[in-house]
N, C-alpha and C positions, 0 to 999 in steps of 0.2 A: 220444613225437615229437621229441624234442629228437637222441635217436639217430639216427632216421630221417632227419632235414635233415641231420645229420654225415656221414651215410651217403654223400650226394651230392658231399661237396667234393671226393674223388678226380674224380669223377666232371667237376664242372666244371674241377679242375685240368688234367686230360688234354685235354678239348674245348678248351680256351685255343688251342690249336695252329690250330684251324679256326675260332677265332671272326671273324666277318665274312669270314674268306680266302674268294681265287677262286682254285681249283685251275686246274692248268696244262690241263687236261682241259678245264675249264669256262672259261677263257679263250682256248683255241682254237677251241671251239664258238663262243663269240662273235664272235671275228673272223669264220671262215667262214660261220656262219648268218645269216640274215636277224632280221628286226623280232620275230617270233615266237619266236625261240630268245632272243634278250632278254627276252621277256616270262617266259617259263617261268623262267630263271636268275635275273629279278627277283623272283621268286615264290619257288623253291626256294631264295633267298638270307633272304629273310623268315621263311620258316617254319623253317629253321635259324638264324635271329639270335636266339638266347635270352635276349638283355639287352635287345631290345625286346620281345620275347612278356613277360617278367617284369615291365617297365615298366607294359604294357599289363594284365596280369594286372589289378596294382596300381589302375591307373586305372580300372577297370570293376568293382572289388571289390564297391563299396557302392552303385553304380548300380544299380535295379531298375525303372526305366522306358526303355521303347525311346527316349524322345526326348533322354533325358539321355546314352542311349549313345553315339546318333546323333550329339548336339551336341559331346561333347566325343572322339570319336574323327573327326569330321569337323576339329575343329581341330587336333588331332595329326597327322592326314592333311595339310592346307594346311600347318604348319610343314613336317613332314620334305618334302614335295614341292618346295617353294621353294628348301632348300638343295641338295636331291639334283640339281635341276635347273640352276638358276642358277649354284651353286658348280661343279658340272662343268663345266658349257657355259662358265665363265668362266676355267676352270683354277685357281679358289682353293682351295687346300690348306693342309694343317698334318702335323703328326706324327700318325699315324691311333692310337697305344697310348693318347694323352694323350687324342683324340675320344672315344675308347672309354670311356678311365678316366672324363673325365663322363657317359658315357651310364651307366656303373656307379653314380656318384653319383647321377642320375636314378633309379636303384631302388632305392636306398638310402632318398633322401628320400620318394618315394610310400609303401614299406611306413611309414617313421618317421610320415608324415602321417595316413596309414589307422588307426595306433594311438595318434593322437592326442597325438604326441609335440610339438607348438608347444605345446597345452595343459596338458601334463603339467609338460614340462621346462621352459618358457620363460614359461610365465604368461598366455600371450596367450588373448585370450577366441575369435580365431578363426584358422584358419590360411590365408597368402597365396591371394589369389584362384587357385581350380584351376584355372581355364579359361587363365586367363593362364599358369600355371606349364606345364599340359601344352602350351601352343604354345610358349614357350619350350622346354622339352625337345625338343618337336618339330624345331625346327629344327636343334636339336644331332644329334638320332638321324640327320636328314637329311643334314649336315654328315659324319658316321660314317660311311653310304651311300657319298656322294660320294667320300670319300678311299679307298674300294676299288674304286671304279669307274673312278677315274682310272690306276688301275692297268694298265689297258687301254686300247693305242692305236686310240681311236676314231674317229683321224682327224681332216683339220682342219676345222675350226670353220664350221659351214653345217648348210644342212638335213639331210644324211644322218646327221649327230653328232649333231644335236638330236633326229632320231627315235627314234637309238638309244638316248638319256638316258630319251626319254620312253616308249620302251617296256618300258624296264627298269623304271622307275617305277609304269607299270603293271602290270606284275607282282608289285611290289613291294605295290601296294594290294590285287589279289589273293590274295596269298600273307597279308596282313594279316586279309584277311576270312575266310579258311579257319583260322587260327589263333585270331580271335574268336570262331569258331563253336565251337571246342573248348572254349574255357575257358568261354565265357556256359553251356553245357552242365556243365560241372565246379560252376560256381559254385552254377548252378540246384539240382543235386544236394547241397550244401552245406546249402544254405539249409532243404533239408528236416529237417535235424538238430537238436533241441532246442538244444544245446550252439553250435550256431553263433555267438554272440559270443564266446563264451570260445576257440573253434577259429580263429576269424578273427584272434584275435590273436597266435593261436601260429604261424599262416599266414603273417601279416604280418612276424612277427618273424625268420621263413625267408625272406621275399622281402627283407630287409634282412641278413642275412647273407649271401645268393648276393650280391647286390649288392655287400657288403663284398670277399669273396671275387673276385668279378670284377674289381675296385678295384686288389685287389693283385696281380693276375695282369697287369692290362694295365701296372701303373707297374714289376712286372718286365720286361716286353717293353720297356718302352722303355727301362731302365737297361741291360736288354742290347744293345738296339740300339745306343744313345748310347754305351756303356762295352764293346765285346766282349771287349777285353783283359784288364778285370776277371773274367771268367769262363772263362781260358785257352782263349779261342776270339778269336784276333787276327782284324782286318780283313782282313787277306791269306788267311788261310786259311778266312774264312769266303766270301769271294769265289770263291776256288777251290773250297769244297767243292759252292755253289752252281751254280760252270759244268760240274762233273762230273757234277749232277744234271740240269742241262740236256741233256747230253750223250746222257746214260742215256736219257733220256724221248724223245728225239728220235729215236735209234735204236730206240727200241721202237713208236714212232709209225709209222715207216717197216717196219719189221718186219710190223707190222700192216694195213700198207696194201699190202704186198704178193700 
């Protein structure tokens, strides 16, 4: 099992380039498309947001009743909807590498909590209130989505801009429902095994490991973006490289539409 978990490390490392990223094609589609396109891209963004899905997987891992699942997912949804909508509309932003690093910490936190880390390592009788922690992390996850959405020219503040943001958020919720449905099926199958308790500890160790790898990658990305010269890729060269990429993409786009 440990070897299986370790085998995924290169996958996470390679996928880091796409974490929460919005491709140029998606940007063009959101600018040119209507509200339905925003909904579609919001759902797509959530489905491919493996840090969000890992956190949710940890949240629902030991939940056995429909009532509890709805309660915790509703709190998480409320949290990330608040920051996604209001931070984007008000233009409140921060370095997305650092925000995503905190999201990675939330993944580690949930795996640690699921393995009774607060009781075993800190001697606490019980963990911090899970409902409040899910809400707080929901706010952070929503802020992470907002920093990415703000990379798009959403237009000046007003009803059209607000509707674009809300449409994207609706898509995020639909993507979350789809992801949850798959995760619940996986957990349901895992509970059929007699060794579920032992297996659950290994899986939550895997969640912590994945969160830690995500944290390292986000911090690496932040260091790369804040000190490009240290990586032999100066800011001028970085800017020039992106200008070349933009020209190439523009030429490809024009060629496809001829």
